[in-house]
N, C-alpha and C positions, 0 to 999 in steps of 0.2 A: 712415152718412158721407155724405157724397157725393162729388164728385169730387174727387180729391187724392190723396198719396202712395199709401195705402191703395186706393184706388177711381176710377174707371175712369165716364165718362158717354159714352155710345153712340149717333150718332143715324142716321136713315135710314130707309127704309121699313120698315112695319111686320112684311113676313113676311122681311126680313134680321134685324130683329131679334131677331124670336123664334126662329131660327135660331141667332143668338147664343149668347141667354140658356140655349138648351140645350146648347149647347156649353163654355160657360162653366160649368155647372154640370157638366156630365160629367166638365171639368177640373179639378173640387172647387173651386171656386167659392162664397165662404164664406157670399154673400148675392148675388141678382142680383134686380132691382124694375124697373119701368118707373118711372120718375117723371112724375110732374103735374105740365105746364108750361102755361103761358099761349099762347106760341109760340114755336116751336124758330126767331128770327129769325138763328141765327147757320149753319141747315145749307143747302143749294143746294136743298132743297127747295119753301125758301119762294121761289125765281127767280120761277115763274110770276106769285108776285102782286105782284112789282114794281113793275113799272107803274103798277097801280091802287092801290097804297100812296102811289106818290108822289106821283098825280094827289088824292089826298085828302088828306094831307098839308100839300101844298101850299099850300093856300087853310086851313090851319087856324093861328091863333092861337096860340103857344106863347109861356110866360111864364115866368121865370127861379123855380125851384122855390125856396119860402119854409117855415121848418120852423117849425110851432107852438109845439114843446117853447120852454118860456126857462130 
């Protein structure tokens, strides 16, 4: 299960997440596991990259998504 009514997703610095994982396990969490993600764009940790991302995407053409399923 991912995040939802019975689960939670926590983001942050790796050292803090390790401490949170240990605390959750000690408190009886049934399952604690790191998630594989391509990018945590919803976290403040991405703030240092914001200017570079804006610079790159400003000159990148974007097109409407099209489904290949019919």
